[in-house]
C-alpha positions, 0 to 999 in steps of 0.5 A: 536468493536475490529479490526484485523487491523487498517491502517493509510495512505494517502487516494489517489483516483486511476484513471486508464487509459490504453493507446495503445501507448506512443504518448499521453505521449509525447503530454502531456509532461510526462516521461514514467514510472515516477511519476510526482508530480502535483498540482490540476489544472495540474492533472485536465488538464491531466485528462480531456484530457485522460478521453475519453479513459475510466477511472476506479476509485479505492480507492488507496494509499499503506496502503489503498490497504493493509488494503482493501486486508486484509478486502477482505480476511475476517478480520475485518479492518478499515482505517484512512485517509483524503479526500476532500468534493468532488466527489472523496472523496465520491467515495473513501469512497464508495470503502472502504465501499465495501472492509472493511465494513466501514471506519474512514476517516476524511473529509477536507472541504477546500482541494481536495481529493488526487488522482493519475492518472495512464496511463498504457501502454498496451504493457508492463503494464508500469505506468506513473503517475501524483499524487496530494496529496491534503488533504491526507497529512494534516491529523492532529490528530487520532480522534476516531481511536486512541481508535481503534488502542489501541484495535486492533490486528495489526496496519499498516502504510507506509513510505509515512506518515513520509515525512513531514507535519501534517500527520507525527506527526499523524503517530508517535502518532499512533505508540505511541498508538500502543506501549503503548497498546502492539499492533504489528506494521506493516510498509511498506516502500512503495516507493524507494523515501521514502527510499532515502528521509528519509533513517534515519527515515525509519531505525529507524522506522523499528529498534525501532518500527516495528514488521513486515517490508516490503521492495522491492529490491530497498528500501532494498538496499537504506536503508542499503546502500548494494547490495541486498544479503548483504542488506537482511542479514542486515535487518534480524537483524532489527526487528522480521519479515522482508519481502523483495519483489524481483519482478519476483524473488519472495520474502524473509521472514526473522524471528527468524534467518530463511530465507524463499524463496517464489516464484512468481506465473504465471500471465499475467501482465496487470497492476502492480499497487498495487502488493506489497501492496496486497502482504503485505495484503495477508501476514498480513492476513495469519499472523493474522490467524497464518500461518507459515512465508512461507505460509503467504508469499505464500498467499501474492504472490498468491494474488499479482499474481491476482492483476497484472492480472487486472486493479486496485490495489485491487482484489475485487473478493471474490470468487477468494480470497476464492479459493486462501485461500483454496489452501493455507490452511487458513480460 
């Protein structure tokens, strides 16, 4: 089977909880608005304390969110990551099946599934997160997905894969397979932490390997070392297509010496989880279907607006997505 897009990412189960006020954060010793790296034991400890508030589960991780969005738009996609042989691993696979019609997950029998607990403040949708990467960063080898990358129309990955561990070499192996078979590469920096920690690697990946690159405002400034306007000018020369997501100011698409400014669309913000990922998914679906850069950006922006209006990173209402596709003018 030939795929429109193949993704390689850190498979993280999202557990989403809405909190009425911040008192529980103080009780748990958490800093509001920050991501807290934790081990499995600490994650479970906090999870059990907030579970009575009600929890929603969704397959997560930046790359998975993007690939699921492309799949829900109607493209033929598959995702490679690693989960544990546990309940969360089973839930993750089921969620991917629903969005993509299948998956290429590897199951680790010794490590737990990676997971992110997001405590979402109802007042302003601010997220306070606890993340246990678990099995996700220990994926060693592409396995059967190498053949799928070689024949795909697009390969997509994110900066998280290059932070270290066995998965770093797996990600570079995937890039090599894509390049050897002339498969375009899409790369999302995905987190300012990535841009700050492995800045030189991020620059090299965008310049030397990526055909399409996604960054947000902070990532663009960190990678280039310049204020945002100057950063956008610099990034325009790094690869074929650069997309800079500017939050409430919209986004900018840079390609072939041209700049396209894409607006945001009205939304009542409930949860900002995954908005940038689903923007990338909408954009890439548009690109795969031959939309102009500004129209691909519009599709991404409209899907991101739906995302922030719900709890969870991926818009799974196919009717809503179909309506947006019709509005933008893409099949």
